[in-house]
C-alpha positions as CSV (number, residue, x, y, z in Angstrom):
1,M,-111.4,233.7,180.7
2,A,-108.2,232.5,180.2
3,D,-106.6,230.8,182.2
4,H,-103.8,231.9,182.2
5,I,-101.3,234.8,182.4
6,T,-100.5,235.4,178.6
7,E,-96.7,236.9,177.2
8,E,-97.8,240.6,177.4
9,E,-99.0,240.4,180.8
10,Q,-95.9,238.7,182.2
11,I,-93.2,240.8,180.9
12,E,-95.5,243.6,182.1
13,A,-95.2,242.3,185.6
14,L,-91.9,241.5,185.2
15,K,-91.5,245.4,184.3
16,R,-93.0,246.4,187.9
17,W,-91.5,244.4,189.7
18,W,-88.5,245.2,188.5
19,E,-89.1,249.3,188.6
20,E,-90.3,248.5,192.6
21,N,-87.6,246.1,193.9
22,G,-84.4,245.9,190.8
23,K,-82.3,248.6,192.4
24,Q,-82.8,246.9,195.5
25,T,-82.3,243.4,194.1
26,M,-79.3,244.4,192.7
27,L,-77.6,246.2,196.0
28,A,-78.2,243.2,197.5
29,I,-76.0,241.0,195.3
30,A,-73.4,243.6,195.2
31,L,-72.9,243.7,198.9
32,I,-72.5,239.7,198.4
33,V,-70.1,239.9,196.4
34,G,-68.3,242.7,197.1
35,G,-68.4,241.0,200.5
36,Y,-67.6,237.7,198.6
37,F,-64.2,239.5,197.6
38,G,-63.3,241.9,200.2
39,W,-62.8,238.3,202.5
40,Q,-60.7,236.5,200.4
41,A,-58.6,239.4,200.0
42,W,-58.2,240.1,203.6
43,T,-58.0,236.5,203.2
44,D,-55.4,236.4,201.7
45,Q,-53.4,238.8,202.8
46,N,-53.4,237.9,206.0
47,V,-52.4,233.9,205.3
48,E,-49.2,236.3,203.0
49,Q,-48.9,238.5,206.5
50,A,-49.0,234.8,208.7
51,S,-45.7,233.5,205.8
52,A,-43.1,236.4,205.8
53,A,-43.6,236.6,209.8
54,S,-43.0,233.2,210.0
55,L,-40.3,233.5,207.7
56,T,-38.8,236.5,209.8
57,Y,-39.0,233.9,212.8
58,Q,-37.3,231.0,211.7
59,E,-34.8,233.4,211.0
60,M,-34.7,234.2,214.3
61,I,-34.5,230.6,215.7
62,D,-32.0,229.7,212.8
63,S,-29.7,232.6,214.5
64,L,-30.4,231.0,218.5
65,A,-29.6,227.5,217.1
66,G,-26.0,225.5,218.9
67,L,-26.1,226.6,221.1
68,N,-25.0,224.4,224.1
69,P,-27.1,224.9,228.1
70,G,-25.2,227.9,230.2
71,E,-24.1,229.7,227.0
72,T,-25.0,232.4,225.8
73,L,-24.8,234.4,222.4
74,S,-22.7,236.8,221.2
75,E,-22.9,240.4,221.0
76,D,-23.0,240.4,217.1
77,K,-26.0,237.4,217.0
78,Q,-28.5,238.9,219.8
79,L,-27.8,242.2,217.6
80,E,-29.1,239.8,215.0
81,V,-32.4,238.1,217.1
82,N,-33.2,241.7,218.7
83,S,-33.1,242.9,215.2
84,L,-35.2,240.3,213.8
85,A,-37.9,240.6,216.9
86,D,-38.2,244.1,216.4
87,K,-39.5,243.7,213.1
88,L,-41.4,241.7,214.2
89,K,-43.5,243.4,216.8
90,T,-43.6,246.6,214.6
91,E,-44.4,245.0,211.0
92,Y,-46.3,241.9,212.7
93,S,-47.7,243.2,215.4
94,D,-50.8,241.0,215.5
95,T,-49.7,237.5,214.4
96,Q,-48.2,235.3,217.4
97,Y,-44.8,235.3,216.2
98,A,-44.3,238.8,217.5
99,V,-45.6,237.6,220.6
100,Y,-43.0,234.4,220.5
101,A,-40.4,237.7,219.8
102,A,-41.2,238.9,222.4
103,L,-40.8,236.5,224.6
104,T,-37.5,235.3,223.3
105,K,-36.3,238.8,223.7
106,A,-37.2,238.7,227.6
107,K,-35.2,235.4,227.9
108,L,-31.8,237.1,226.7
109,A,-32.2,240.5,228.7
110,V,-32.9,237.9,232.0
111,E,-30.0,236.3,230.5
112,G,-28.3,239.4,230.6
113,N,-29.8,240.7,233.8
114,D,-31.3,244.1,232.2
115,L,-35.1,243.0,234.3
116,D,-36.3,246.2,233.5
117,A,-36.2,245.4,229.3
118,A,-37.5,242.2,230.0
119,V,-40.1,243.6,232.4
120,N,-41.5,245.4,228.7
121,E,-40.7,242.6,226.5
122,L,-43.0,240.8,228.9
123,Q,-45.7,243.7,229.0
124,W,-46.3,244.0,226.0
125,A,-46.1,240.3,225.4
126,M,-49.2,239.8,227.5
127,D,-50.6,242.6,225.9
128,N,-50.4,241.1,222.8
129,A,-50.7,237.5,223.1
130,D,-53.7,234.6,222.7
131,E,-55.0,233.6,226.2
132,V,-52.5,230.5,226.0
133,S,-49.1,232.9,225.9
134,E,-50.3,235.3,228.4
135,F,-50.6,232.9,231.1
136,I,-46.8,232.2,229.9
137,A,-46.0,235.5,229.9
138,R,-48.4,236.7,232.7
139,L,-45.9,234.0,235.2
140,R,-42.7,234.8,233.8
141,L,-43.2,238.4,234.1
142,A,-43.8,237.8,237.7
143,R,-41.4,235.8,238.3
144,V,-38.9,238.4,236.8
145,E,-40.8,241.2,239.1
146,A,-39.5,238.8,242.1
147,A,-35.8,238.8,240.8
148,R,-36.0,243.0,241.3
149,G,-37.1,242.6,243.8
150,D,-41.1,243.1,243.3
151,L,-42.6,241.1,245.4
152,D,-46.3,241.7,246.3
153,K,-46.1,242.9,242.1
154,A,-45.1,239.0,241.5
155,L,-47.8,238.4,243.6
156,Q,-50.6,239.7,242.0
157,L,-49.9,239.0,238.4
158,V,-50.2,235.3,239.3
159,Q,-53.6,235.7,242.3
160,G,-56.7,235.2,241.1
161,V,-56.1,234.0,237.9
162,D,-58.0,231.1,236.4
163,A,-54.6,229.4,234.5
164,G,-56.7,226.2,233.5
165,E,-53.7,223.8,232.6
166,M,-51.1,226.1,233.8
167,R,-52.5,226.5,237.5
168,S,-49.6,224.0,238.9
169,A,-47.1,226.3,237.5
170,F,-48.7,229.8,238.7
171,E,-49.7,227.9,242.6
172,E,-45.7,227.1,242.8
173,A,-45.0,230.9,241.9
174,K,-47.2,231.6,244.9
175,G,-45.3,229.7,247.2
176,D,-41.9,230.5,246.4
177,F,-43.1,234.5,246.2
178,Y,-44.5,233.6,249.8
179,L,-41.1,232.0,251.0
180,E,-39.5,234.9,249.8
181,Q,-42.0,236.9,252.3
182,G,-41.7,234.9,255.4
183,N,-44.6,233.3,254.8
184,S,-44.2,229.8,255.4
185,A,-47.6,228.7,255.7
186,A,-49.5,230.6,252.8
187,A,-46.7,229.1,250.9
188,Y,-47.0,225.6,252.1
189,T,-50.3,226.0,251.2
190,A,-49.3,226.8,247.3
191,Y,-47.3,223.7,247.4
192,Q,-50.0,222.1,248.3
193,S,-52.6,223.2,245.5
194,A,-49.3,222.9,242.7
195,M,-49.3,219.3,243.7
196,A,-52.9,218.3,243.6
197,T,-53.6,220.6,240.4
198,E,-49.9,219.6,239.0
199,A,-51.8,217.5,235.6
200,S,-48.1,217.2,233.1
201,G,-46.8,213.5,234.3
202,D,-43.1,214.6,234.9
203,P,-42.3,212.8,237.7
204,S,-39.7,215.7,238.2
205,V,-41.3,218.7,238.6
206,R,-43.6,216.7,241.1
207,A,-40.2,215.9,243.0
208,L,-39.6,219.5,243.6
209,L,-42.8,220.0,244.5
210,E,-42.0,217.4,247.5
211,L,-38.8,219.0,247.8
212,K,-40.1,222.6,248.6
213,M,-43.9,221.5,250.6
214,G,-40.4,219.5,253.2
215,L,-38.2,222.3,253.7
216,V,-41.5,224.4,254.2
217,Q,-43.3,221.6,256.5
218,S,-39.4,221.9,258.5
219,A,-39.9,225.3,258.9
220,P,-42.1,227.0,261.3
221,L,-45.1,228.1,259.9
222,E,-45.5,231.7,261.2
223,E,-47.4,234.2,259.6
224,P,-44.6,237.2,259.2
225,A,-45.6,239.5,261.4
226,T,-47.6,242.7,260.7
227,E,-46.4,246.5,261.1
228,E,-49.2,248.3,263.4
């Protein structure tokens, strides 16, 4: 008996294997290759989209350049910036540049005392941002809601949020909102928490918190009267 398979037997075995497994093997290879090129095309498209969004965002930033503190944009410049921001939000809505554009539009709206428009932009930013930018948009939205007189909504936005490195800023905002409501005790507690979690290392931030705590502490620490 031969101790090895003849060439004819090897060919026959290969034929049988191909009949049983060839189609599945080719399909698997096609899926792998197709998946690779599909992924590559998707990656290239994302890179191209991010690059185009970056250029549009830079154009928007250039339109904002040169402003001194306290200065506002001319009407033509505001229209230009808002147009570029809208383009980012419409054509590149899945990029962070679109979120930055919405934050910029909100800032301009606040400067123009159009708080309703600012709320719309900040809500859009919240809904489309990554975690860090979402915290920024949320905090700014809370401040705008407070400016509109809706302190309950402002507090709702900053309560129960694990804001990570922004926790101190959230606690400070709580203190400000409680103080506006006349709840000095809650305001003081929030300022204490803001001081305890302040990690920026900026002396001016701590100095401001100390000032706010001192002002609240010097006032009667009473809960606001509840309606019966």
